[in-house]
N, C-alpha and C positions, 0 to 999 in steps of 0.2 A: 802883360798884364793879368793872362791867365795863371801863369807861375806864382804869381803874388796873391792871387784869391786862392789857390789852390794850398799855398803855405800859410795863411790864416785860417783857411776852414779846418786844416790837420792840424795846427797849433790849438785851435777850440777843442777840437774832438780830443785831443794828448791832453789839456786842462780837465775837461769835464770825465773821462773815462780813466784817466790815470790818479784823478782826484779819489772817485768813487774806489777804485781798485787800494790805493793806500789808506783809506779810512777804515773800508770794510776787512781787508785782508791784513794789515799792518799796525794801525792804531787801535782799532777798538778792541781786538780779542786781549791784549795787554791790560788794557784799561779796563776793561770788564772785569776782567781775572784779578786785579790789583787794587784797584780803587771802591771806596763804597759807595752806594748811592749819592750822599749828600754832596760827594766830590766829583764822582764821575758823571752823572747826570748834566750839572752846569758845564762842567769841561767838555762834553761833548755838544751840549747844546753851542756853546760859545765857537769850537771848530767847527759844527757845520754851518754855524749863523756866516762866519768867514766865508766858508767854503762855497756856500750859496751863493755868495756875490760874483764869483768867479763863474759859476755855473749859469748865471744869468747873461753875464758877460758873453761866456761861451755861444750860450744859446743865438745870441743877438748875431754873433761872429757867422756860426753855422748857417743859419738861415739868410743873412746877407749874400755870403759868399756861394754858398750851395744854390739858392736862387739864381745869384748871377752867374754860375758856371751853366747851369741848366739851360738860361735862356739865349746863352751866348751860342749853345750848340742845337740849341729848341728840343722840345720836349719830344718830338716825335724821332729825333736821331740820337736822344740819347740812350747809351746802353741800359738795359733792364736791371743792372745791379743799381743804378743812379736812383731808378726809380723805387726801387725796394728800399735803398739809403733812405732816400726821402720821406716815404711812407713810417719807416720804422722811426728814422729822427722826430719825426712829428707826433707819432705815440710817444717816444722819451718824452717831449717836453710837455706832453699833456699829464704824464706820469709826475714828472718833477713838478710841475705846478701843483699838482694836488699833494705831493709831500709838502710843497713850500706853504700853501694857504691852509690845509687840514691838520694831519698829526706834528708838523713843525711847529706851527703857531702853537697850537694845544700844546704840545713840550716846552715850549718857553714860558706859557701862562704857567703850567705846573712846576718847573723848575722855581717861578719868581714866587709862587704860593708853598715852596717846599713841600709839594705834593708827591713824594718821589715814587709810590707805585703807579701813579697816574703818568708820572715821567717816563718812567721804564715801559711803560703798556706803548707810550708814544713814539719814542724812539723804536721800540720793537716795529712797528708799525714802517716806520722810516726804513729802517734795516731792509727789512722783507721788500720794499719796494724798492729801494736803492739797489740791491741784488738784481732784480728782474730787470732795471735800466741797467745795470753792467753787462748783463747776458745779452740784452736788446743792443746793446752798443757794440759788442763783437759780432754778432750776428748782422750788423748793419757794415762793419767792415769787412767780412767775409762777402757779404753781397758785393759790394763795391770792387773789390780785389778779385773774385772767381767768376762773377759774372758780368765780362765785358760785352 
């Protein structure tokens, strides 16, 4: 059972962190360099909308499996890296919720209104916060692997 929980936990983390890395490092730069705002911003809003469905599912899986694995060993017996990962993960969830309910929501409204300067401003906010979450994700991975 523990192996299955760990598998789903890792799969969810890979989807979330890998997706952020792909969007920030591979997709966004060429899209930004080659497409004008009226094409680029609706495209990125649509990509993020689809990706964010995966992120919500990943968050549910990460929390469910993480708490189940933590409960199986007990909070006191859990390695310090697990505690750090839990704390960092909760911060990441809070940042993502802010992204989703604030700048991303406003990005979609700006795109619907064809307000390209506002949409560009909002996607800029999403990018900054997503980069913070990407860094935190790597720190969480390092914590759990290095602090056993």
